[in-house]
PDB file of N, CA, C, O and CB in Angstrom:
ATOM      1  N   MET A   1      18.646-227.586 -60.706  1.00  0.00           N
ATOM      2  CA  MET A   1      17.571-227.745 -59.749  1.00  0.00           C
ATOM      3  C   MET A   1      17.761-229.076 -59.022  1.00  0.00           C
ATOM      4  O   MET A   1      17.834-230.121 -59.668  1.00  0.00           O
ATOM      5  CB  MET A   1      16.181-227.676 -60.449  1.00  0.00           C
ATOM      6  N   PRO A   2      17.840-229.053 -57.708  1.00  0.00           N
ATOM      7  CA  PRO A   2      18.061-230.298 -56.972  1.00  0.00           C
ATOM      8  C   PRO A   2      16.830-231.201 -57.009  1.00  0.00           C
ATOM      9  O   PRO A   2      15.691-230.734 -56.995  1.00  0.00           O
ATOM     10  CB  PRO A   2      18.438-229.995 -55.524  1.00  0.00           C
ATOM     11  N   GLY A   3      17.083-232.450 -57.055  1.00  0.00           N
ATOM     12  CA  GLY A   3      16.014-233.431 -57.035  1.00  0.00           C
ATOM     13  C   GLY A   3      16.508-234.701 -56.382  1.00  0.00           C
ATOM     14  O   GLY A   3      17.683-235.053 -56.483  1.00  0.00           O
ATOM     15  N   VAL A   4      15.594-235.389 -55.707  1.00  0.00           N
ATOM     16  CA  VAL A   4      15.956-236.613 -55.008  1.00  0.00           C
ATOM     17  C   VAL A   4      14.996-237.712 -55.441  1.00  0.00           C
ATOM     18  O   VAL A   4      13.780-237.521 -55.450  1.00  0.00           O
ATOM     19  CB  VAL A   4      15.924-236.415 -53.461  1.00  0.00           C
ATOM     20  N   ILE A   5      15.542-238.841 -55.791  1.00  0.00           N
ATOM     21  CA  ILE A   5      14.720-239.997 -56.128  1.00  0.00           C
ATOM     22  C   ILE A   5      14.611-240.842 -54.863  1.00  0.00           C
ATOM     23  O   ILE A   5      15.614-241.267 -54.288  1.00  0.00           O
ATOM     24  CB  ILE A   5      15.329-240.824 -57.334  1.00  0.00           C
ATOM     25  N   VAL A   6      13.378-241.071 -54.449  1.00  0.00           N
ATOM     26  CA  VAL A   6      13.139-241.846 -53.231  1.00  0.00           C
ATOM     27  C   VAL A   6      13.363-243.315 -53.551  1.00  0.00           C
ATOM     28  O   VAL A   6      12.742-243.872 -54.456  1.00  0.00           O
ATOM     29  CB  VAL A   6      11.696-241.606 -52.671  1.00  0.00           C
ATOM     30  N   ARG A   7      14.260-243.931 -52.792  1.00  0.00           N
ATOM     31  CA  ARG A   7      14.589-245.338 -53.019  1.00  0.00           C
ATOM     32  C   ARG A   7      13.509-246.236 -52.417  1.00  0.00           C
ATOM     33  O   ARG A   7      12.681-245.799 -51.618  1.00  0.00           O
ATOM     34  CB  ARG A   7      15.973-245.680 -52.416  1.00  0.00           C
ATOM     35  N   GLU A   8      13.546-247.494 -52.826  1.00  0.00           N
ATOM     36  CA  GLU A   8      12.595-248.458 -52.265  1.00  0.00           C
ATOM     37  C   GLU A   8      12.871-248.631 -50.781  1.00  0.00           C
ATOM     38  O   GLU A   8      14.028-248.662 -50.362  1.00  0.00           O
ATOM     39  CB  GLU A   8      12.683-249.825 -53.000  1.00  0.00           C
ATOM     40  N   ASP A   9      11.836-248.742 -50.001  1.00  0.00           N
ATOM     41  CA  ASP A   9      11.914-248.965 -48.547  1.00  0.00           C
ATOM     42  C   ASP A   9      12.691-247.851 -47.832  1.00  0.00           C
ATOM     43  O   ASP A   9      13.249-248.078 -46.758  1.00  0.00           O
ATOM     44  CB  ASP A   9      12.575-250.319 -48.258  1.00  0.00           C
ATOM     45  N   GLU A  10      12.729-246.661 -48.419  1.00  0.00           N
ATOM     46  CA  GLU A  10      13.403-245.529 -47.771  1.00  0.00           C
ATOM     47  C   GLU A  10      12.335-244.647 -47.116  1.00  0.00           C
ATOM     48  O   GLU A  10      11.355-244.275 -47.761  1.00  0.00           O
ATOM     49  CB  GLU A  10      14.265-244.701 -48.808  1.00  0.00           C
ATOM     50  N   PRO A  11      12.522-244.320 -45.855  1.00  0.00           N
ATOM     51  CA  PRO A  11      11.537-243.442 -45.197  1.00  0.00           C
ATOM     52  C   PRO A  11      11.545-242.046 -45.830  1.00  0.00           C
ATOM     53  O   PRO A  11      12.571-241.565 -46.311  1.00  0.00           O
ATOM     54  CB  PRO A  11      11.833-243.338 -43.675  1.00  0.00           C
ATOM     55  N   PHE A  12      10.391-241.428 -45.813  1.00  0.00           N
ATOM     56  CA  PHE A  12      10.245-240.092 -46.406  1.00  0.00           C
ATOM     57  C   PHE A  12      11.160-239.087 -45.718  1.00  0.00           C
ATOM     58  O   PHE A  12      11.740-238.219 -46.371  1.00  0.00           O
ATOM     59  CB  PHE A  12       8.785-239.618 -46.317  1.00  0.00           C
ATOM     60  N   GLU A  13      11.289-239.208 -44.388  1.00  0.00           N
ATOM     61  CA  GLU A  13      12.119-238.263 -43.625  1.00  0.00           C
ATOM     62  C   GLU A  13      13.572-238.290 -44.091  1.00  0.00           C
ATOM     63  O   GLU A  13      14.235-237.256 -44.163  1.00  0.00           O
ATOM     64  CB  GLU A  13      12.050-238.584 -42.127  1.00  0.00           C
ATOM     65  N   GLN A  14      14.052-239.492 -44.406  1.00  0.00           N
ATOM     66  CA  GLN A  14      15.439-239.621 -44.866  1.00  0.00           C
ATOM     67  C   GLN A  14      15.609-238.986 -46.249  1.00  0.00           C
ATOM     68  O   GLN A  14      16.616-238.328 -46.513  1.00  0.00           O
ATOM     69  CB  GLN A  14      15.860-241.111 -44.907  1.00  0.00           C
ATOM     70  N   ALA A  15      14.631-239.181 -47.124  1.00  0.00           N
ATOM     71  CA  ALA A  15      14.687-238.571 -48.459  1.00  0.00           C
ATOM     72  C   ALA A  15      14.621-237.049 -48.338  1.00  0.00           C
ATOM     73  O   ALA A  15      15.326-236.336 -49.053  1.00  0.00           O
ATOM     74  CB  ALA A  15      13.526-239.094 -49.357  1.00  0.00           C
ATOM     75  N   LEU A  16      13.779-236.554 -47.439  1.00  0.00           N
ATOM     76  CA  LEU A  16      13.674-235.112 -47.215  1.00  0.00           C
ATOM     77  C   LEU A  16      14.996-234.551 -46.695  1.00  0.00           C
ATOM     78  O   LEU A  16      15.414-233.464 -47.093  1.00  0.00           O
ATOM     79  CB  LEU A  16      12.535-234.800 -46.223  1.00  0.00           C
ATOM     80  N   LYS A  17      15.641-235.286 -45.817  1.00  0.00           N
ATOM     81  CA  LYS A  17      16.941-234.860 -45.274  1.00  0.00           C
ATOM     82  C   LYS A  17      17.989-234.766 -46.389  1.00  0.00           C
ATOM     83  O   LYS A  17      18.779-233.823 -46.430  1.00  0.00           O
ATOM     84  CB  LYS A  17      17.418-235.844 -44.175  1.00  0.00           C
ATOM     85  N   ARG A  18      17.987-235.752 -47.288  1.00  0.00           N
ATOM     86  CA  ARG A  18      18.923-235.706 -48.419  1.00  0.00           C
ATOM     87  C   ARG A  18      18.641-234.516 -49.321  1.00  0.00           C
ATOM     88  O   ARG A  18      19.562-233.862 -49.810  1.00  0.00           O
ATOM     89  CB  ARG A  18      18.847-237.001 -49.231  1.00  0.00           C
ATOM     90  N   PHE A  19      17.349-234.238 -49.538  1.00  0.00           N
ATOM     91  CA  PHE A  19      16.965-233.101 -50.366  1.00  0.00           C
ATOM     92  C   PHE A  19      17.427-231.798 -49.734  1.00  0.00           C
ATOM     93  O   PHE A  19      17.967-230.938 -50.430  1.00  0.00           O
ATOM     94  CB  PHE A  19      15.448-233.077 -50.580  1.00  0.00           C
ATOM     95  N   LYS A  20      17.228-231.633 -48.439  1.00  0.00           N
ATOM     96  CA  LYS A  20      17.639-230.411 -47.744  1.00  0.00           C
ATOM     97  C   LYS A  20      19.146-230.215 -47.830  1.00  0.00           C
ATOM     98  O   LYS A  20      19.621-229.095 -48.017  1.00  0.00           O
ATOM     99  CB  LYS A  20      17.199-230.454 -46.278  1.00  0.00           C
ATOM    100  N   LYS A  21      19.895-231.303 -47.693  1.00  0.00           N
ATOM    101  CA  LYS A  21      21.354-231.209 -47.809  1.00  0.00           C
ATOM    102  C   LYS A  21      21.769-230.758 -49.196  1.00  0.00           C
ATOM    103  O   LYS A  21      22.685-229.950 -49.351  1.00  0.00           O
ATOM    104  CB  LYS A  21      22.003-232.550 -47.487  1.00  0.00           C
ATOM    105  N   GLN A  22      21.087-231.287 -50.200  1.00  0.00           N
ATOM    106  CA  GLN A  22      21.420-230.926 -51.569  1.00  0.00           C
ATOM    107  C   GLN A  22      21.099-229.460 -51.840  1.00  0.00           C
ATOM    108  O   GLN A  22      21.868-228.770 -52.509  1.00  0.00           O
ATOM    109  CB  GLN A  22      20.669-231.822 -52.552  1.00  0.00           C
ATOM    110  N   VAL A  23      19.967-228.982 -51.325  1.00  0.00           N
ATOM    111  CA  VAL A  23      19.590-227.577 -51.488  1.00  0.00           C
ATOM    112  C   VAL A  23      20.621-226.682 -50.799  1.00  0.00           C
ATOM    113  O   VAL A  23      21.028-225.657 -51.346  1.00  0.00           O
ATOM    114  CB  VAL A  23      18.169-227.316 -50.911  1.00  0.00           C
ATOM    115  N   GLU A  24      21.038-227.077 -49.600  1.00  0.00           N
ATOM    116  CA  GLU A  24      22.037-226.298 -48.868  1.00  0.00           C
ATOM    117  C   GLU A  24      23.366-226.276 -49.603  1.00  0.00           C
ATOM    118  O   GLU A  24      24.029-225.241 -49.668  1.00  0.00           O
ATOM    119  CB  GLU A  24      22.229-226.863 -47.465  1.00  0.00           C
ATOM    120  N   ARG A  25      23.751-227.411 -50.154  1.00  0.00           N
ATOM    121  CA  ARG A  25      25.016-227.509 -50.879  1.00  0.00           C
ATOM    122  C   ARG A  25      25.010-226.627 -52.129  1.00  0.00           C
ATOM    123  O   ARG A  25      26.032-226.045 -52.491  1.00  0.00           O
ATOM    124  CB  ARG A  25      25.295-228.967 -51.265  1.00  0.00           C
ATOM    125  N   ASP A  26      23.855-226.532 -52.781  1.00  0.00           N
ATOM    126  CA  ASP A  26      23.736-225.720 -53.986  1.00  0.00           C
ATOM    127  C   ASP A  26      23.518-224.240 -53.674  1.00  0.00           C
ATOM    128  O   ASP A  26      23.472-223.422 -54.593  1.00  0.00           O
ATOM    129  CB  ASP A  26      22.599-226.235 -54.839  1.00  0.00           C
ATOM    130  N   LYS A  27      23.384-223.884 -52.403  1.00  0.00           N
ATOM    131  CA  LYS A  27      23.214-222.492 -51.924  1.00  0.00           C
ATOM    132  C   LYS A  27      21.997-221.821 -52.559  1.00  0.00           C
ATOM    133  O   LYS A  27      22.040-220.643 -52.915  1.00  0.00           O
ATOM    134  CB  LYS A  27      24.479-221.661 -52.229  1.00  0.00           C
ATOM    135  N   ILE A  28      20.933-222.569 -52.694  1.00  0.00           N
ATOM    136  CA  ILE A  28      19.720-222.046 -53.321  1.00  0.00           C
ATOM    137  C   ILE A  28      18.995-221.083 -52.390  1.00  0.00           C
ATOM    138  O   ILE A  28      18.553-220.018 -52.823  1.00  0.00           O
ATOM    139  CB  ILE A  28      18.787-223.192 -53.722  1.00  0.00           C
ATOM    140  N   LEU A  29      18.868-221.447 -51.113  1.00  0.00           N
ATOM    141  CA  LEU A  29      18.122-220.602 -50.177  1.00  0.00           C
ATOM    142  C   LEU A  29      18.796-219.246 -49.982  1.00  0.00           C
ATOM    143  O   LEU A  29      18.116-218.223 -49.903  1.00  0.00           O
ATOM    144  CB  LEU A  29      17.977-221.308 -48.831  1.00  0.00           C
ATOM    145  N   SER A  30      20.118-219.231 -49.903  1.00  0.00           N
ATOM    146  CA  SER A  30      20.810-217.953 -49.736  1.00  0.00           C
ATOM    147  C   SER A  30      20.615-217.072 -50.967  1.00  0.00           C
ATOM    148  O   SER A  30      20.501-215.852 -50.849  1.00  0.00           O
ATOM    149  CB  SER A  30      22.311-218.179 -49.475  1.00  0.00           C
ATOM    150  N   GLU A  31      20.578-217.684 -52.137  1.00  0.00           N
ATOM    151  CA  GLU A  31      20.349-216.930 -53.373  1.00  0.00           C
ATOM    152  C   GLU A  31      18.930-216.364 -53.409  1.00  0.00           C
ATOM    153  O   GLU A  31      18.725-215.233 -53.849  1.00  0.00           O
ATOM    154  CB  GLU A  31      20.593-217.825 -54.603  1.00  0.00           C
ATOM    155  N   VAL A  32      17.958-217.141 -52.951  1.00  0.00           N
ATOM    156  CA  VAL A  32      16.570-216.671 -52.917  1.00  0.00           C
ATOM    157  C   VAL A  32      16.442-215.500 -51.953  1.00  0.00           C
ATOM    158  O   VAL A  32      15.793-214.504 -52.274  1.00  0.00           O
ATOM    159  CB  VAL A  32      15.611-217.814 -52.506  1.00  0.00           C
ATOM    160  N   LYS A  33      17.049-215.608 -50.781  1.00  0.00           N
ATOM    161  CA  LYS A  33      16.990-214.525 -49.796  1.00  0.00           C
ATOM    162  C   LYS A  33      17.658-213.264 -50.333  1.00  0.00           C
ATOM    163  O   LYS A  33      17.183-212.154 -50.096  1.00  0.00           O
ATOM    164  CB  LYS A  33      17.657-214.956 -48.481  1.00  0.00           C
ATOM    165  N   LYS A  34      18.758-213.439 -51.056  1.00  0.00           N
ATOM    166  CA  LYS A  34      19.480-212.302 -51.612  1.00  0.00           C
ATOM    167  C   LYS A  34      18.645-211.579 -52.666  1.00  0.00           C
ATOM    168  O   LYS A  34      18.717-210.355 -52.780  1.00  0.00           O
ATOM    169  CB  LYS A  34      20.806-212.761 -52.217  1.00  0.00           C
ATOM    170  N   ARG A  35      17.860-212.321 -53.431  1.00  0.00           N
ATOM    171  CA  ARG A  35      17.080-211.739 -54.516  1.00  0.00           C
ATOM    172  C   ARG A  35      15.635-211.417 -54.123  1.00  0.00           C
ATOM    173  O   ARG A  35      14.819-211.057 -54.971  1.00  0.00           O
ATOM    174  CB  ARG A  35      17.081-212.676 -55.689  1.00  0.00           C
ATOM    175  N   GLU A  36      15.329-211.550 -52.831  1.00  0.00           N
ATOM    176  CA  GLU A  36      13.952-211.335 -52.385  1.00  0.00           C
ATOM    177  C   GLU A  36      13.493-209.902 -52.631  1.00  0.00           C
ATOM    178  O   GLU A  36      12.349-209.674 -53.025  1.00  0.00           O
ATOM    179  CB  GLU A  36      13.821-211.672 -50.906  1.00  0.00           C
ATOM    180  N   PHE A  37      14.376-208.940 -52.400  1.00  0.00           N
ATOM    181  CA  PHE A  37      14.055-207.537 -52.595  1.00  0.00           C
ATOM    182  C   PHE A  37      15.100-206.921 -53.516  1.00  0.00           C
ATOM    183  O   PHE A  37      16.256-207.343 -53.530  1.00  0.00           O
ATOM    184  CB  PHE A  37      13.992-206.781 -51.238  1.00  0.00           C
ATOM    185  N   TYR A  38      14.683-205.922 -54.284  1.00  0.00           N
ATOM    186  CA  TYR A  38      15.612-205.250 -55.177  1.00  0.00           C
ATOM    187  C   TYR A  38      16.510-204.322 -54.375  1.00  0.00           C
ATOM    188  O   TYR A  38      16.037-203.572 -53.521  1.00  0.00           O
ATOM    189  CB  TYR A  38      14.857-204.470 -56.268  1.00  0.00           C
ATOM    190  N   GLU A  39      17.787-204.375 -54.650  1.00  0.00           N
ATOM    191  CA  GLU A  39      18.750-203.471 -54.026  1.00  0.00           C
ATOM    192  C   GLU A  39      19.331-202.580 -55.111  1.00  0.00           C
ATOM    193  O   GLU A  39      19.714-203.046 -56.184  1.00  0.00           O
ATOM    194  CB  GLU A  39      19.879-204.260 -53.280  1.00  0.00           C
ATOM    195  N   LYS A  40      19.388-201.297 -54.811  1.00  0.00           N
ATOM    196  CA  LYS A  40      20.012-200.383 -55.755  1.00  0.00           C
ATOM    197  C   LYS A  40      21.491-200.723 -55.848  1.00  0.00           C
ATOM    198  O   LYS A  40      22.069-201.246 -54.894  1.00  0.00           O
ATOM    199  CB  LYS A  40      19.804-198.899 -55.329  1.00  0.00           C
ATOM    200  N   PRO A  41      22.111-200.431 -56.991  1.00  0.00           N
ATOM    201  CA  PRO A  41      23.533-200.744 -57.149  1.00  0.00           C
ATOM    202  C   PRO A  41      24.413-200.075 -56.093  1.00  0.00           C
ATOM    203  O   PRO A  41      25.391-200.668 -55.639  1.00  0.00           O
ATOM    204  CB  PRO A  41      23.997-200.328 -58.524  1.00  0.00           C
ATOM    205  N   GLY A  42      24.073-198.846 -55.699  1.00  0.00           N
ATOM    206  CA  GLY A  42      24.862-198.159 -54.683  1.00  0.00           C
ATOM    207  C   GLY A  42      24.780-198.843 -53.332  1.00  0.00           C
ATOM    208  O   GLY A  42      25.779-198.937 -52.619  1.00  0.00           O
ATOM    209  N   VAL A  43      23.603-199.316 -52.979  1.00  0.00           N
ATOM    210  CA  VAL A  43      23.416-200.018 -51.713  1.00  0.00           C
ATOM    211  C   VAL A  43      24.178-201.337 -51.734  1.00  0.00           C
ATOM    212  O   VAL A  43      24.812-201.714 -50.748  1.00  0.00           O
ATOM    213  CB  VAL A  43      21.915-200.263 -51.437  1.00  0.00           C
ATOM    214  N   ARG A  44      24.112-202.029 -52.855  1.00  0.00           N
ATOM    215  CA  ARG A  44      24.837-203.293 -53.003  1.00  0.00           C
ATOM    216  C   ARG A  44      26.343-203.068 -52.846  1.00  0.00           C
ATOM    217  O   ARG A  44      27.040-203.849 -52.197  1.00  0.00           O
ATOM    218  CB  ARG A  44      24.530-203.938 -54.376  1.00  0.00           C
ATOM    219  N   ARG A  45      26.829-201.981 -53.458  1.00  0.00           N
ATOM    220  CA  ARG A  45      28.258-201.647 -53.391  1.00  0.00           C
ATOM    221  C   ARG A  45      28.666-201.337 -51.944  1.00  0.00           C
ATOM    222  O   ARG A  45      29.708-201.791 -51.472  1.00  0.00           O
ATOM    223  CB  ARG A  45      28.578-200.435 -54.315  1.00  0.00           C
ATOM    224  N   ARG A  46      27.825-200.554 -51.248  1.00  0.00           N
ATOM    225  CA  ARG A  46      28.125-200.217 -49.851  1.00  0.00           C
ATOM    226  C   ARG A  46      28.157-201.458 -48.962  1.00  0.00           C
ATOM    227  O   ARG A  46      29.023-201.581 -48.096  1.00  0.00           O
ATOM    228  CB  ARG A  46      27.093-199.226 -49.316  1.00  0.00           C
ATOM    229  N   LYS A  47      27.221-202.368 -49.174  1.00  0.00           N
ATOM    230  CA  LYS A  47      27.201-203.610 -48.396  1.00  0.00           C
ATOM    231  C   LYS A  47      28.464-204.423 -48.645  1.00  0.00           C
ATOM    232  O   LYS A  47      29.038-204.999 -47.720  1.00  0.00           O
ATOM    233  CB  LYS A  47      25.957-204.446 -48.742  1.00  0.00           C
ATOM    234  N   LYS A  48      28.889-204.464 -49.899  1.00  0.00           N
ATOM    235  CA  LYS A  48      30.085-205.210 -50.255  1.00  0.00           C
ATOM    236  C   LYS A  48      31.316-204.605 -49.580  1.00  0.00           C
ATOM    237  O   LYS A  48      32.164-205.333 -49.063  1.00  0.00           O
ATOM    238  CB  LYS A  48      30.267-205.234 -51.780  1.00  0.00           C
ATOM    239  N   LEU A  49      31.414-203.260 -49.584  1.00  0.00           N
ATOM    240  CA  LEU A  49      32.536-202.590 -48.929  1.00  0.00           C
ATOM    241  C   LEU A  49      32.520-202.822 -47.421  1.00  0.00           C
ATOM    242  O   LEU A  49      33.565-203.048 -46.813  1.00  0.00           O
ATOM    243  CB  LEU A  49      32.506-201.091 -49.227  1.00  0.00           C
ATOM    244  N   MET A  50      31.330-202.766 -46.821  1.00  0.00           N
ATOM    245  CA  MET A  50      31.222-202.985 -45.372  1.00  0.00           C
ATOM    246  C   MET A  50      31.622-204.422 -45.009  1.00  0.00           C
ATOM    247  O   MET A  50      32.268-204.647 -43.986  1.00  0.00           O
ATOM    248  CB  MET A  50      29.778-202.694 -44.887  1.00  0.00           C
ATOM    249  N   ALA A  51      31.244-205.377 -45.835  1.00  0.00           N
ATOM    250  CA  ALA A  51      31.618-206.765 -45.580  1.00  0.00           C
ATOM    251  C   ALA A  51      33.131-206.942 -45.685  1.00  0.00           C
ATOM    252  O   ALA A  51      33.731-207.660 -44.885  1.00  0.00           O
ATOM    253  CB  ALA A  51      30.902-207.705 -46.564  1.00  0.00           C
ATOM    254  N   ALA A  52      33.745-206.290 -46.665  1.00  0.00           N
ATOM    255  CA  ALA A  52      35.201-206.376 -46.820  1.00  0.00           C
ATOM    256  C   ALA A  52      35.899-205.741 -45.630  1.00  0.00           C
ATOM    257  O   ALA A  52      36.892-206.269 -45.130  1.00  0.00           O
ATOM    258  CB  ALA A  52      35.652-205.695 -48.125  1.00  0.00           C
ATOM    259  N   ARG A  53      35.378-204.606 -45.177  1.00  0.00           N
ATOM    260  CA  ARG A  53      35.960-203.932 -44.018  1.00  0.00           C
ATOM    261  C   ARG A  53      35.833-204.805 -42.768  1.00  0.00           C
ATOM    262  O   ARG A  53      36.765-204.895 -41.969  1.00  0.00           O
ATOM    263  CB  ARG A  53      35.278-202.568 -43.789  1.00  0.00           C
ATOM    264  N   LYS A  54      34.687-205.438 -42.610  1.00  0.00           N
ATOM    265  CA  LYS A  54      34.448-206.306 -41.462  1.00  0.00           C
ATOM    266  C   LYS A  54      35.419-207.494 -41.469  1.00  0.00           C
ATOM    267  O   LYS A  54      35.973-207.855 -40.431  1.00  0.00           O
ATOM    268  CB  LYS A  54      32.990-206.806 -41.464  1.00  0.00           C
ATOM    269  N   ARG A  55      35.620-208.100 -42.656  1.00  0.00           N
ATOM    270  CA  ARG A  55      36.563-209.214 -42.766  1.00  0.00           C
ATOM    271  C   ARG A  55      37.970-208.769 -42.411  1.00  0.00           C
ATOM    272  O   ARG A  55      38.694-209.484 -41.717  1.00  0.00           O
ATOM    273  CB  ARG A  55      36.539-209.803 -44.179  1.00  0.00           C
ATOM    274  N   LEU A  56      38.368-207.573 -42.890  1.00  0.00           N
ATOM    275  CA  LEU A  56      39.709-207.059 -42.627  1.00  0.00           C
ATOM    276  C   LEU A  56      39.907-206.811 -41.137  1.00  0.00           C
ATOM    277  O   LEU A  56      40.938-207.187 -40.578  1.00  0.00           O
ATOM    278  CB  LEU A  56      39.955-205.767 -43.418  1.00  0.00           C
ATOM    279  N   LEU A  57      38.922-206.179 -40.486  1.00  0.00           N
ATOM    280  CA  LEU A  57      39.035-205.920 -39.053  1.00  0.00           C
ATOM    281  C   LEU A  57      39.110-207.218 -38.262  1.00  0.00           C
ATOM    282  O   LEU A  57      39.855-207.315 -37.287  1.00  0.00           O
ATOM    283  CB  LEU A  57      37.855-205.082 -38.569  1.00  0.00           C
ATOM    284  N   LYS A  58      38.339-208.211 -38.682  1.00  0.00           N
ATOM    285  CA  LYS A  58      38.368-209.509 -38.006  1.00  0.00           C
ATOM    286  C   LYS A  58      39.746-210.153 -38.151  1.00  0.00           C
ATOM    287  O   LYS A  58      40.269-210.745 -37.207  1.00  0.00           O
ATOM    288  CB  LYS A  58      37.277-210.444 -38.576  1.00  0.00           C
ATOM    289  N   LYS A  59      40.328-210.030 -39.351  1.00  0.00           N
ATOM    290  CA  LYS A  59      41.646-210.597 -39.615  1.00  0.00           C
ATOM    291  C   LYS A  59      42.712-209.881 -38.777  1.00  0.00           C
ATOM    292  O   LYS A  59      43.595-210.523 -38.208  1.00  0.00           O
ATOM    293  CB  LYS A  59      41.985-210.500 -41.120  1.00  0.00           C
ATOM    294  N   LEU A  60      42.623-208.540 -38.706  1.00  0.00           N
ATOM    295  CA  LEU A  60      43.586-207.780 -37.912  1.00  0.00           C
ATOM    296  C   LEU A  60      43.471-208.114 -36.433  1.00  0.00           C
ATOM    297  O   LEU A  60      44.477-208.238 -35.734  1.00  0.00           O
ATOM    298  CB  LEU A  60      43.386-206.285 -38.124  1.00  0.00           C
ATOM    299  N   LYS A  61      42.240-208.259 -35.962  1.00  0.00           N
ATOM    300  CA  LYS A  61      42.005-208.603 -34.553  1.00  0.00           C
ATOM    301  C   LYS A  61      42.621-209.970 -34.239  1.00  0.00           C
ATOM    302  O   LYS A  61      43.238-210.156 -33.190  1.00  0.00           O
ATOM    303  CB  LYS A  61      40.480-208.607 -34.233  1.00  0.00           C
ATOM    304  N   LYS A  62      42.447-210.912 -35.151  1.00  0.00           N
ATOM    305  CA  LYS A  62      42.994-212.253 -34.968  1.00  0.00           C
ATOM    306  C   LYS A  62      44.520-212.217 -34.938  1.00  0.00           C
ATOM    307  O   LYS A  62      45.146-212.928 -34.153  1.00  0.00           O
ATOM    308  CB  LYS A  62      42.506-213.187 -36.084  1.00  0.00           C
ATOM    309  N   MET A  63      45.125-211.373 -35.810  1.00  0.00           N
ATOM    310  CA  MET A  63      46.586-211.266 -35.861  1.00  0.00           C
ATOM    311  C   MET A  63      47.132-210.647 -34.580  1.00  0.00           C
ATOM    312  O   MET A  63      48.205-211.033 -34.117  1.00  0.00           O
ATOM    313  CB  MET A  63      47.023-210.431 -37.077  1.00  0.00           C
ATOM    314  N   ARG A  64      46.413-209.701 -34.006  1.00  0.00           N
ATOM    315  CA  ARG A  64      46.865-209.038 -32.792  1.00  0.00           C
ATOM    316  C   ARG A  64      46.833-209.985 -31.599  1.00  0.00           C
ATOM    317  O   ARG A  64      47.600-209.799 -30.655  1.00  0.00           O
ATOM    318  CB  ARG A  64      46.010-207.814 -32.511  1.00  0.00           C
ATOM    319  N   GLN A  65      45.975-210.984 -31.616  1.00  0.00           N
ATOM    320  CA  GLN A  65      45.906-211.943 -30.513  1.00  0.00           C
ATOM    321  C   GLN A  65      47.194-212.754 -30.416  1.00  0.00           C
ATOM    322  O   GLN A  65      47.615-213.116 -29.318  1.00  0.00           O
ATOM    323  CB  GLN A  65      44.704-212.881 -30.691  1.00  0.00           C
ATOM    324  N   TYR A  66      47.810-213.036 -31.534  1.00  0.00           N
ATOM    325  CA  TYR A  66      48.996-213.870 -31.546  1.00  0.00           C
ATOM    326  C   TYR A  66      50.275-213.098 -31.272  1.00  0.00           C
ATOM    327  O   TYR A  66      51.339-213.704 -31.147  1.00  0.00           O
ATOM    328  CB  TYR A  66      49.106-214.563 -32.856  1.00  0.00           C
ATOM    329  N   GLU A  67      50.199-211.775 -31.176  1.00  0.00           N
ATOM    330  CA  GLU A  67      51.411-210.971 -30.912  1.00  0.00           C
ATOM    331  C   GLU A  67      51.764-210.975 -29.463  1.00  0.00           C
ATOM    332  O   GLU A  67      52.749-210.353 -29.066  1.00  0.00           O
ATOM    333  CB  GLU A  67      51.229-209.543 -31.377  1.00  0.00           C
TER     334      GLU A  67
END
């Protein structure tokens, strides 16, 4: 769990900025969004396959540009 100790004479905004960076680095928000709703295993599997297909097509498209 991320936590930030506010230093002496440190503005609150700066401490909040450090906290937000730490949360982003730990990928907490993306994990919360992912777990917000229950996904059936089949739906999860289909999403994973679609993401892999999308990455592959993007990679092929990039390779064709250099030919």
